[in-house]
N, C-alpha and C positions, 0 to 999 in steps of 0.2 A: 224576786222572779221578775222580770222583765212582759211587760204589757203587753199584748199582744196586739197585731198592729195589720189593720185592713188592709187585705192587697185587693188590687186591680183584675190578677186575675189567678185560678184557683191556685196552689202547692201544686208542681210536678204537671201541672200540665201540657208543659211542652217537652217535656222529656219521654214520654210514654207515644210509641208508635201505633199508629194507627193503620188497623191489618185485621184480613175476619184471622179472629185465634179469642185466646182465652181472657185476655186485657180487652176487646172491644166488646165482647160480651157482658162483662158488669158496667154497671153506673159508675157514674163521675165520684159519688161518697163514699161508697164503699173500695175504692183508688186513692181517693185521698187518705183514708183513714190508713188504707196498707199502706202507701210510699210513707203516711208520716211516720207511723210509725216504723217501717226499715231504717228511715235515718233518723229515729230521735232515740227509738228506744230499744235499737239491736246494736252490737259489737260485734268488733272483727268485721272483715270484709263480704261485701254483701254478695259476688259471684262465686259463692265458695258451694261445693254442692249440699254439704253439709249442715248450711247455713240454719239453726233451726227458726229465727225469724221470717225468712221466708215461706209464705203461704203455699199449700200442694202448688194449684193452679198454675201460680207461678213456677216456680220449682222444676213442673210437668213440662211448662212451657219452655224455661232457658236449657233444661236437660238435652229437649227434642231441638232446640235451635242449635246450643253448643256443636248437639251430634252433628247436625248438618253442616256446621261448619266445618266441622276436622275430618267430617269425609270428600266434603266437599278440596279442601287440602290435602288428601290422602291423592283424591281426584287427581288434581293439579299436579303434582308433583308424578307420578305415575306418568300421564300427560309428556309429558317434557322428559321423563327418561328412555318413555317410547322412542321421543323426536330425536335426544343425542343417540340414538341407539341408530335411526333410521339416518340421522345425520354421518356419523362414525363407515358406517356398512358404507353408505354411498363412495365417502372417499377413501375407502378399503378397497373397493371393487374399483375406482378408479385407479387407484394405485398399482392396484391388480395387475389388471387390466394393460397397463401400459409396460410397467414390469414384461409383462409376457409377450408385446410385442419387442421391445428391446430383446430379450433374449431371445425371440425367433428369427430378427437380422443378424443376433453375435451368430447364432446355433449357423444360419446360413452363409455367413462370411468364413467360420472356422471350416466350413465343409468344404467351399471355395479355395480355402488356403491351402486345406490337405490335399486336395485334388492337383490342387498348381505343386507343389511339394512334388509328390506324387510320378509327376509328370518328368518335372527338373532331376529327379533325382536318375528315374529311365536312360533320359537323354545324356546327363554326365556317363550315363556306365553305357552306352550306346558308342558316345564319342572317345571315352576310355578306352574301349574293343578295339574300334578301327585304329585309335593311335598304338594301338598293342601295347598297352599297360594293364599289368596282372595287379593284383591287390596286396600284391608284398611291397612292390614296385610305390603305388601310394602310400602307403605307410611309410616307406622311406623319406618322398617328397615332403608329405607331410611333418615328417619329423626333423629335415632339415629346416621346412618351414617355419618350425616351431620353437626350435635352438638359434634362429637367423639372431645376432645382436643390434644395436641400436646406432648411428650417426657413422663415421666412417667404413669400419667396420661390416655394417652392412651392406653398405654398397658396395665394399667388395664381396661380400658373399654374394650380393645380388649380379653382380657379373660376373664371377666364379660361376653360378647356377644356371645363369642365359647361355655362356659358352659350354659348357655343359650339355646344355638342349639341342643347344644348335648342333654339335657334333652328333648325337643319338638323332635326331632330324635327319642327319645326313648321313649316319648309316641305314638309316628305315629307309629313304628317299623320299621323303616328308619335303613341304619348304618349311624354311623355317620364320614365314606367317602364320603356320598353323600352330594354335595356339596348346599347351598342354594345361587342363584341367586338374588343379589339386583339390582332393578331398579334404 
């Protein structure tokens, strides 16, 4: 058995915290005795709650301290969760407002386009009535237009269509410069 050596500082003097608790109320000799026993005469992990070699005062103090740290950690986690929710809500609100403004602009454009389309349909109908083209004649003109071939054949077809329109215009008394709109 090795002989005990003299120490300049008492054993464990630097590892115990100094605060108003059960540790600060006990005298130094008792603390040294308990710490020596914990380190030399015990087995297993000192920090386990059910360690039989920890005195009741220390056990209660460590239990309170551990519970406090657990609660502080849970509080921090909840604060982080609330912060993330606030940040997400802020970004969602920004995105929602931006999308709302964009949809309002598109709705306004769509309304204007619909009004323009209705006005153009009305003007086209008025012009067709002025030209004396009824619904069946307009459908015939559209069918001719859809059947038009490409290339040289289309040039001949266009020329013949123009001749027919000019003949119709001469019969009705309109000038050849007035256009007939296909629907």
